[in-house]
C-alpha angles and dihedrals in degrees: 000000000000111000111238112209137160088269090069091060108103119212113207113209133200111338098343092107091060095056093042093050106017091159091066090061103031103021097233139017087222127098093292093054091048088056092045092064088055093048089053089063095038092050091054092055089042090057089056089052095042093053092049102257097116143001109208136066124178122196117193127189112202133208091245092062095258125123134202138202121202128182136177096227130118096296125239112292110271100186125101117279106241096228103024097048098218132092125288090245092057094048091050092050102039106031123076114222093021122129148106096262104077091092130029101246096093101031124026084203136355145177094229108081107164105037091238103109108089093037093052091051089051095047091055099046129093085223139349130195124197125194119182121196108208137151090353093304135108116225120191137193131173132203131189141178111245139163114260118183092342097312127098111235123194131220097018110165114244089202138342121271112292136197103236094207089233121122127224140176091212125099130198139050136301119196122181124179143166116223110237111251087207089066108035129061088221131012096194110118111217114233095209096049092050091044095053094050093048091048092050088049090053091052091052096049108053113222096006112138115219121183126197119195123182113191090183090070111065117207106189109294090346137047136247113295129177130182127198123194126148119186089182089059111187092002087063088046093055094046089051092051092049094047086111098046135063108250120222091222133013109242122043118240111254122200128173134174146136136229128173096353090309112120122196138194120181133178124179141168135177125231143177092273122115099219134063125245119194118173114190134187138187117205088339093308115123115242098200092168090053117219142186094327090059090045091055093047094050092046091050094045091052096047095045090050096045090050091049091048090055093045094052095042098244087119113048124208091259092051119096117234118268120252127250087246089062093054093046099051106120093004122146111189135168115199120191120186128186118196149138130255096023116199117198125191137176131077092286096038089238099118122087114230105180107121091200088064093063091049093048096043093047091050093047096047092045090054103039098039092047089052091048095054091048087064097035108134098167097065092242089147092058090049093052093046095050090051091049092050090052090047091053090056092051088044089056090051090047089051092056091048090048088056090052090047090048091051088053093043099084105102093206095056099034108089096181093051091046087052093053101035122068100195126202126241096230114109098200112089092199089065098040130096131200116205110202099202129195110241139350095271095056091040089057090053093044091053090055094046100046132098097242094202091074112001123082124188127217112185116200114220094200141353112303120234119280097245091196092076100040140076118241093258090054092048093053091049087064109099094208092055094043087056092053093050091047092049093049094046094202100107125228141263115354089352091059112123117177089199089072094051109132093201125037092196112054104185122194105211112184136150118278094246139087095278090050091051092050092053091049088053093050093048093045090048089053094051092043094053101037108017102031093150087059086067096033092058096048103252100126122086139169118222115218115216120194123254097211144028115206121188142171120182105313095344118099131176133177119213129194105207143018097261090054090048092057089051089049092050090056090052098046097043124199123341094041116138117224124202119194113208106217088179145355092259090068092066120086117239089257094049090049091049099051097042103035116010106034103101090211095055108018126100118226127180116213116221114226135165108232097167111026093193093050091046091053091049091051096046094048094040096049099032105030132079100266096111097173095050088047089054093048090049093054093046092050098045108023113102108198095190102102101213096038088047092052090051092046092051092046092055090052 
């Protein structure tokens, strides 16, 4: 046995730990992690703006693959640190857990909590340059990754901070860096991903000016430039989110207040939609899983509206209070909270856990919303109450439908479901997979191809209902939807419980054509609207069947798109036979298994929600009733050149 002694214990110094285990600091070295190191720098600048020290941020993408972030804040400290003996700039970019955000003297609130952001970005870059504009002077420092004693180290100072001797009227900080190709799977920054996040930040910080420049995209004699600035702040955000819907009243309701060092801004508006959409943020960080601040808002909204319904006589003494669900049907709300000592919980760290936030937000909304309705001259309260009363009637109808569905839910007693679902023999949900397959023909092939010990097959006999355009009672009346709900076993809406899920992989398997794409879109819309946690917790996948089978003698290859087919033709040469699969049903069971169902060879795409607000916009635009907005979206985003379109989709 190998002797294990103290000499075997490796001590990682400086930023070595970041390069050795980057996933611990940025989650992944994929495209999400690449953008994460940019957000770390953007968030630092945003903290300056959010705390009132600046008003403009400029992000520039360069042709060499680097990116810069500039702000007009106070500038990173350039004086010498009292204990470390080097400049504040060098400390910030070379020391983990170093920053000015551990107490509340420099920032009343901030997105940076652990003091690792700037140093992690530096550690994972080929080079990084910092300029600080302060007291009329320009200070500069450069860092690089270099090999030292046979090991590549990141974030190594090329020299200590210098006063360049140049004068300036500017103030603030400028950081430019090039991500390290040895760390990331791709170092290509995505314009639209960055654009969406910057636009969101501009909405959340009223009056802040955020400029995005992409020198990679020429526009005549200049290059692409976008500016975001919203004087309406959250109200503009809500209007933007509701572009695809019909609002119940013209202007959103805006509330603001503070309690116990917790500041709140809230904007909300009702629409003709049948589901609720609440987007919450803490110190500009999206809390896509909600948390205590959302709980406080929901509780206060329900209480204020029920009290108002009693006061106006819309609810009689004999009537039961309406539920929170009734008051949130068709609601679009953006809740922004600024606070100290933030505690996140949940697997993705996007759920607020501070109990004091619930107390504060509930108090603020109770006070401010009550005062708003006392002065309400537009009859908004009556509009909301009438909508809620109608929602309650629909809820009661849906409750009865759910009872019918539950009665049919028992797989042992439900002949129709048993006839459709070919269950698996495995008893551990975490190992089980459910394939939702387009059509009986493909379903029959999939049943033959599967490994019945852990793979279940549910064929769809027609297109499911588009849940975006229907109320919950109409959704539950659809046989295909009811069958899916029964098979999954987790319930829907407020009743959804992931602990009851029968299959931890839910795989949509449809033909590689327009009808197949439509079925995928319909199913994803249903999951997004009524089982969002199914997506949030990573249980939804899309199976990718091949388009072609090319063979010559004993050599067989499956290809998934036209460009790959052309490449395969060159490799196989003349005499190769090509089979085009028009649908899954054309494959033999053996072919379907080895291309699409075998875990060791198949390709699955996991469905995630990276940007909740953008996901909401896409679903409502593409699946809703706003035909003109959908047409504009398609014209703006569709690329009808086959090869270019494939490359664009591949990059996404």
